[in-house]
N, C-alpha and C positions, 0 to 999 in steps of 0.2 A: 935671216928674215926679220928679226927684231931690230937690227941696225937699219934695215930698209924702211921699216915702219917709223922709226925715230927720225930718220932723215926726211921722210915725207911730211911728218907732223911739223918739224922745224921749218921746212920750206913753205908749207901752206900758211902757217902762222906768220912767217916773214912776209909773204905776199899780201896777207890780210892787213898787216900793219902798214905796208907801203900804200895799199889801196885806200885805207882810211885816212892816211895823211893827205893823199891827193884829193880825197873827197872834201876836205876842209877848204880847198882852194877853188873847187867847182861845186858850190853849194846848190846850184840849180839842177845838178844831176844826182839822182838817187844813189846812195852809196852802194846799193846792191848791183847796179849796172857797172860801176867802177870795179867792184870785186869780181864780177864775171869777166870783165876785160882783163884783169890781172891774171886770171886763170887761163884765158885764151892765149895771152902772150907767153905764159910759162909753157903751155903745151906746144906752141909753134916754135919758139926759139930755144927752149931748154929741154924740149922733148920729154916733158914730164907726163907720165901716165900712171894712174892709180886705180887698182882694182878694189871694188867695194864688196865686203861681205854683208849679206842681208841682215843677219841677226844682230851682230854687234853694232851695225850702223843705225838700225832702228832704235836699239837700246841707248846708244850714246847720244843721239841727236833728238829723236822724237820725244822720248820720255821727259827730259828736262825742259825742252821748249814748251810742250803743251802743259806741263805742270805749272810752269811759271806764268803762262798766259792765264790759266784758270785761277791761280793765286792772286794775281794783280787785277783781274777784271772787276769793275764795280758791281757788287752783288745786287744793289738796288736796281741798277739799270738792267742787269741780267734778268731779274724777276719781272720788271716792268715790260720788257720787250720779249718775254718768253714765247708769245705767239709767233711773231715774225721770225724770231731766231730759230725756233723748232721747225717752222715751215721752210726756211732757207736751208737749214742745216741737214734736214732729213729728206723732206719731200722734193725739194729742188735738186738735191744730189741724185736722188733716184730718177727723177724726170730727166735730168741732164744726162745721166748715164745711159738710160734707155733710148731717148730721142737722139742724143748725140752719137751713141753707138751705131744706130741705124744710118745716120747721115754719113758718119765716117766710113761705114761699110760701103755705102753708095759711092763715096769719093775714091776709096781704095778697094776695089773688088777683090784683089788678091789677098787682102787681110782676112784672117779667120774671124768669125763672129766674136768668139771669146776674147781675141786680142783687141778687136775694135772697142768692145765694152771696157776692157782693161785700160786702154788709152784714155777714154773719156773719164773713167772713174778716177784715175790718177790726177786728172786735170780739174776735178771738182772742188777739192779743198781750196779755200781762199787764204791769203796770208796778210793779216792786218799790219804786220811788222813792216812789210814791203811798202804798203801804202802810207804808213805813218810818216815816212820821210818825205813823201810827196805832199802830205797834208800840211807840212811846214811852209809850203809855198802857195797853198790855196786853202781857204777856210771851208773844209768839208763840214757839213752840218753835224753837230754832236750826235744827234740821233742816228745818223747813218754810220758814223764811226763806231758807236756802241753796237749797232746791229752787225757790222762787219766783224768786230772783235768777238762778240758773243757767238756769232755764227761759226767763226773759225774754231771755237772750242769744240763744237759738236760735229761740224762737217768734216773736220780732220778724222774723227772717229768713223763716221758713216762712210766717207769717201775711201778711207784706207781699208775698211772691211769689204766694201764692194771691189776695190782693187785686189784685195787678197783672194777673193773668190774668182775674179777674172783670171788672175795668174794661175790659180789652182786648176781652173777649167782648161786653160791653155796647156798646162803641163801634163795633166792626166787625160785630157780629152773627154772628160765626163762632167756633166753639170745637171743637177736636179734642183728645180726651183723650190720644191717642197723642202728638201733637205737643207738647201741654202737658207731658206726663210727661218726654219727651226733653229739651225745652227747660229744664224745671225742674231735671233732673239736671245738664245741661250748665252752666247759669248758676250753679247752686249749687256744684258741685265745682270748676269753673274759677275761680269767684269766691273760694272757700276757698283754692285753690292760689295764686292771685295775691296774696291777702292775706298768706299765709305768706311768700311770696318777698319781697314789698314790705317787710314789717316786718323781715325778716331783713336786708335792705339798710339800712334805717334804723337798726336796732340796731347793725349793724357800723359805720355812719358815726359814730354817737354815741360808741361805744366807741373808735373810732380817734381822734376829736378829743380825747377824754380822754387817750388814750395819748400824743398829741402835745403835751399840756399846754394844750389849748384848753378851759378849764373855765369859760368865761363863762356864768353862770347864766341870763342873759336869752337868750342865743343858744340854749342847750339847751332852754329853755322854749318858745321860738318854734318850734324844730324839732318838739318834742313836740306842740304844739297844731296844727301844720300837717299832721302825719301823716294823721289821718283824712280831712281834706278832699282831700288829694292822692290817697290810695288810693281813696276813693269816686269821685272825678271820673274817674280813669283807668279804673276798673272799669266804670263805667256808660257813659261817653261815648266811650271809645276801644276797650275790649275788649268792650263790650256784654254784660257778665255782672253778677251781683248785687253791687252795691256794699255792700248791707247785710251779706251774708255775708262779704265781704272785710274790712270794718272790724271785724266781730265777731271773726273769726279773728285779725286783726292785734292787736286789743286783748288777747286772751287770751295771745298769744305775745309781746307787747311786754315790754321790760325793765321790771319793776315798779319803783315808786318806794320800795319798802320798804327797810328797813335792811340786808337781806342783800346788796344790790347795793353792794359796797364800792368800785366804780370811781367812783361819783359822790359829790361832796362833799355835806355837809349843806346847804350853800346851794343847790345845784342841786336837790336833792330837795325842799327846803322851798319854794322859789320855784315849781317845777313843780307841786307838790301844791296850793299855795294858788291858783295861777292856774287850774288845772283846777276847783277848787271854785267859783271865781267864774264861770267860763264855764258850767258845768253848772247852777249856781244860776240864772243869768240865762235860759238857754235853756229850762229846764223851766218857769220862771215865765212866760215869754213865751207858751209854748204854752197854758197854762191861761188866761191873760188873753185870748188870741185866741179860745179856746173860749167864754169868757163873752161876748165881743163878737159872735160869730156866732149865739148862741142866740136873742136877741130877733128878729133878722131872719128866722131860720128859723120861729119861732113866728108872726111877722106874716104870712108867706106861707101858712102852714098855716091861719090863721084865715080866709083868703079862698079856701081850697081846698074845692071842693064834694064831693070824694071822701072826704076824711078831715078830721076836726076836730082841734084842738090837744089837747083832752082825750082823744080817742081815741088820738092819737099818744103821749101820755104813758102811757096804759094799755098800749099795745103795747110801749113801751120797758120798762115794768116787767115785763111777761110775758117779753120777750126776755132781760132780765137774770136772771130766775128760771130760765129755760131754760138759760142758760149756767152758772149755779151748779149746777143739777141734773146737767147733762152732766158737769161737772167732778167733782162729788161721786161720781157712779156710776163714772166712770173711776178715780178715786183708790181707791174702795172695792174695785173688782174687782182693781186692780193690787196693792194691799196684801194682799188675800186670796190671790191666786194666786202672788204673789212677795213674801212677807213678809220684812222685814229680819231678824227674829229666827229665821227658819227654821221657825216653827210656823204651820201653816195653821189658822185659826179662822174659821168662817163669820160669826159675829157677836161683836162686842166693843164695849162702850160706849166704851172708850177710842179704838178705831179709828174708830168712828162719829163721835165728836166731832172727831177729827183730820181725817177726810176732809171733814166739814162745814166745818171751819175752812179747809181747803184750797180748797174751792169758793168760800167767801165772800172769801177772801184774794186771789182772782184779780182784783184791781182793775185796771180799764182806765184808761189815763192818756195820757201825752204822745205815745207812738207811735201810738195809735189816733187821737188828735186830729190829729196831723200828716198821717196817711194820709187821713183823711176830708176834710180841707181841701184835699187835692190832687186830689180827684175833678174831672175836666174838666167844663166847662160844657156842651159839646156833644158829639154823637156823629158818626159818619160821615154826611155829607149835610147837616150843619149844624143838625139838630134838637137840642133840648135834651136833656141827659142825663136818662134816666127817673128821676123822683122824687128828684132830687139833694137838694132841700130836705128831703124826708122822711128820707133817709139821714143827712144832716147832723144833723137834729134828733134822730133816734133814737140815733145814735152818741153825741151830746153828752149826752143824757139818761141813757143806759146808764152812761156814765162817772160821772155824778153819783150815780145809784142805787148803783153799785158802791162809790163812796167813802162814801156814807152808810151802806150796809149794813155795810161793814167797820168804820166808826167806832162803830156802836152794837152790832153783834152779836159782834165778836171779843172785846171786853172781857167780854161776858156769857158766852161759851164758855170763856174762860180763867179767869173768876171772879177776875180780878185787875186792878185799875185803877191800881196804883202805877206811877209812871214808872220807866223803866229808869235805873239809876245809871251814870253815865259817870265815868271817872277825871278828876280835876281837873288843871289845869295848874300850880297853885301848889305850892310846896315850903316846908315849915316847917324852916328851917335853925336847929336848936337848938344847933349847935356853931359858934360864931363865934370861937373862940380860934385866931387865925392868927398870933399873935406867938410864934414859936419861933426862938430864936437859933440852934439847931442846924441849922435849915433854910437858913441864910444861905449864899449861894454867894460864894466868894471872888473878887469882881470889884471893880475900882477904882470907888470911889463916885462920882468925878467924871465918869466916862465913861457916857453914856447907852447903853442897850442897844437894838439894833435889834429888829425883830419876831421874827426867827429866834432870836436869843439869849434874848429875853424868854420866848418860847414854850417853849424848852427848859428854862429855869429853872422856869417855872410847872408844866410837866409833872413835873419831878423832885420839886418840893415836894408836888405832889398825890399822887404815888406814895408818898412817905414818909408822908403823912397816912393814906393807905389802908392801908399796911402796919402802921402803929401801931394802927389800928382792928382789923385782922385778927389778933387776939390768938392765936387757936388755930392760925393759919397753915394752915388746911385748908378754909377756906370757899371753895367753888368759884366763887361769884359774885365775891368780892373778887379771887381769883387770876386769873380771866378778864379782869377790867377792868384789873388791874395789868399783865397781859401785853400788853394792847392799848396801854396808855400807854407801856410800854417799847418796843414795836415802833414806836410813833409817834416816839419820841425817836430810834430807830435810823434812821428814814427821813425825818428832818427836812430832809435835803438836797434832797428834792423837794417841800418845803413841804406835806406831807400833813396835812390837818386832818380826815381821815376815819378814826376808829379802826376797825381790822379785825384779825381773827385772822391768825396766821401762815399763809401759803399758798404753794404751789409756784408760783403765778402772781405772787408779789410778791418777787422777788429784786432787791435794790437795790445790792448790793455784793459784793466778793470774799469777805468773811467769811461772808455768807449762803450763798454757793455752797459754800464749804469745809465748813460745818456740814451742809448738805444732803447733800454727798458722803459724809460720815461716816455719817449716818443711813441713806442708801440702801444703803451697803455692809452695814450691820447688818441691814437688811431682807432683802437678798439672802442673807446667811448663814443667817437664820432659814428662808427658803424652801428653801434647799439641804438643811438639816437635816430639815425635814418631808418632803421628797421622798425623801431617803435612807432614812428610816424608814418609807416607803410609807404615809404618813398623808394624802397628797393625790394626786389624779389627774395624769396627764401633761398633760392640757389645762389644768388649773388652774395647774400649774407653769409651763407655757410662756407662758400669758397674763400671769401675775404677773411673771415675769422680763422679758418683753418690755416691759411697762408701766414697770417701774422703770428698765430700761435706757434707755428713751426719755426719762424724766425726767432721768436723769443727763446725757444728751447735751444736752438743752434747757437745763438749769439750770447745770451745771458748765462746759460748753463752748458758749459762745454762738457759733454759726456764722454767723448772719445779722445784718443791721442791724435795728434795732427795728421798722421798718415791715414788713419781710418776716416777721419773727418774729410780729408781731401777726396778719397775715393768714393765715399758716400755722396758728397756734393757733386762730383763729376758724373756718377751714374744717374743721380737725380736730375741734373740738368739735361742729360741725354734723353731720359724717359719723358720728361716734360716736353721737350722739343718734339719728340716722336708723337706724343699724345696730341699736341696741337695740330700736327700735320695730318694725323689719321682722323681725328674727330671733326675738324672744321668742315670738310665737305659734306658730312652727314647731318649737320645742323640746319634747321630751317633758317632762311634769310631773316625773317622777322625776329626769331629767337636770338640770333646772333646780334642783331642791331640793339634789341632791348638789353641783352646781357652786357654789351659794350657800354651802353648808356649808364647802366647801374654801376658797372665797374669804374667808369669815369667819375660818376657822382661820389662813389666811395673814396676814390683816390684823392679827389679835391678836398672833400670834407676832412679826411684823415690828415692830409698834409697841412691844411689850415689850422686844425686843432693842435697839431704838434708844434707848428710854427708859433702859435699864440703862447704855448707853454714855454718855448725857448726864449721868446721875448720877455716873458715874466721872470724866468731864471736869470736873464741877463741884467735885469734891473734890481734883482734881489741879492742878498748876501749868499754866495754859493762858494765857500772856500774849498768844498770838496770837488768842484769841477772847474777845470781851467777855462779862462775866458776865450782863449784861442779855439778850444774845442767847441764851445757853444757857437762861436762865430762860424766855424766850418759847417756845423749841423744846420745853422740858420740858412747858409748859402745853399746847402743841399735841398732843403725844403722849399726855398724861394725859387730855385731853378726848376724844381719839380712842378710847382704850381704854375710857373710861366709856361712850361711845356704842356701841361694838361689844359690850360686855358688858352692855348694858341698864341701866347705872347713870346714864346721862346724863339730866339733868332739863331740858336746854335747850329742849326742844320744849313743855314744859308751860306753861300760862298763868301758873301761880304763879311759876315760875322767871323768865319774861320780865318779869313785874310787879316782882319783887324786883330784878332786874337793872336795869330802867329807873329804879327809885327810887334805886339806888346810883349809876347814871350821872349822874342829875340832881344828886345830892348832891356827886359829884366835880366837876361843873361849877360848883357853888356855891363849892367850894374854889378853883377856878381864878379865878373872878370876884373872890374876896377877895384872892388873891395878886396879881392885876392892880392892884387898888386900892392894895395895900401898896407895890408897885413904883412906882406913880405918885406916891404921897405922899412916898416917899423920894427922888424925883427920878431914879430909875433909868431910867424910860421917859418919852417925851413923851406929850402928850395925844392926838396923832394915833395913835401906836402903841397906846395904851390903848384907843382907840376901835376900832381894827381887831381887837384881841384880844377885846374884849367882843362885837363883832359876830359873830366866829366862834363864841364860846361860846353866844351867843343862838341862832344858827342850829342848832347841835348840840342845844340844849335843845328847840327847837321841833320838830326832826325826831323826837326821842324822844317828845314829847307826841303828835305826829301818828301815829306808829307804834303807840302804845299804845291809841289810840281805835278 
């Protein structure tokens, strides 16, 4: 049996490889359709047939796919579109299941009611991965793509739970709406709670390992890949709650691999990201290949079925797909009419009509639907065959194909644009290769080879000088930000940090940092006292601000605990503060929240300005006890903070991020050239040069991954 499983895996992966090679030559055809075709060919000509076990199939495919979707979905867009996403993911799924189930029962009277609802429930989840390949040939609006992606995170859970109850009702012949509702709420909410707790523990474990210096990229990648399987298994088999909901919540709350997470090195983030890409690439492909393998056998059984022919089944599948598109279109049109995003209620609008029609057609079914329908049991209670299992499998498979074909041909027509989406390239045109600057030389004995620590410090210093020379006006915020990061890296080289990050209260590496923070905090307290004395802020705002800064002073200036205790105290405190914000915010009056936010903004601006004035004063004075580089870094921190508070900060705009990424890659090219220079002059060994280049390559890859 184990040999048969191994042979099946090798065959499916081989088919997937061939299908994806072919897809590169037929770019106008979605890869999922080519993968399905590969499976059909294998079934017809190689007589391949694979039986699927429900439990391991759901664990092996659903858990990692949904966890990855939740992890990579933009959290800001998820929150911004929470209303439409919840509406589509929960209410639309329920409406589609009920209305669609009734229509399917009318179309196929011989189908039991529970089985009819089961079929529509399994067709409810949408698959944004399938439509993303189509989006490369047509510019689907960003808002719609975000809605589809966010919806899929939740409707996979709601659709699969409805599917689960439909299957249970078919198998046992018993269904209670009250019991189903109670069970639904229990397994969903407890599953969500467990997912949140589990990922909180995993996040804490990974951060603690980093805090202890355990930064093995392979280890962290294995932990990250293992998370969804562990969470799903415990939720389903031990707690008997929804593993789907648990992994979705865990994915959303997981520490993202983007560049804002400064705790993880570029190597960890790069290896983890690339490994996830490979895992999801294989899993999604295998699902569509399996779909293709199952279709011929379903068709063969239908050919010999006296009740329904294959052609009739294809016609029913087409009608059911049209039904799902119409239900989705009507829902979207009613929702956008009654709750318009622009605040203007318009009964009819061609633009809205096209948008809602595109929304209906873009609801492509894919991997999750296929995984679920393949998990339908063979028999029901008593040993009889599951009613019309072959028909359900065939209709679900055909609806998936119709939805893919419909989106492929109709979306480009609706968008009236067939140009491919342009993605940023990974190449860099280095037009400045003049690295021979005698003034950059560091006075080191020529005969002594530098170790990696010393060489890294020299390379960073030479790169900083190069950037400063280019920053002629000395006021370019992009240059200043990156220079500050490099300066702080030099300051923290004692911990071998290869991960550029802005100055932060969480990153205090020495006595000089703490002394400078103490000076800045005292300046912020003086500003708060002055505002309070002049009655410009409320008592509550004053108390909270003073308490927060006092807490920072105790934590940073006076380390009272060992690093492990400090880590766990900080981790628990951040969690409690986050929960407190979520719980208290809905109970505050709107006017109080506005006034409190105004006071907080006023306090932050005044404190930052006062600290910045002090830093400028220190910069002009004789300060042998504090390094110039460190003062510069703190100045940049408070300047950026002021820009952000005053609405001048451009860091969140795509243009700023793009320019910053380009300059970061350019700076890395300078580092690469300086490594080569040190190697040619015999200052470093080949092994050291290899390590330095590898770190530079990791950093460059992370930037490229983040900008895509």
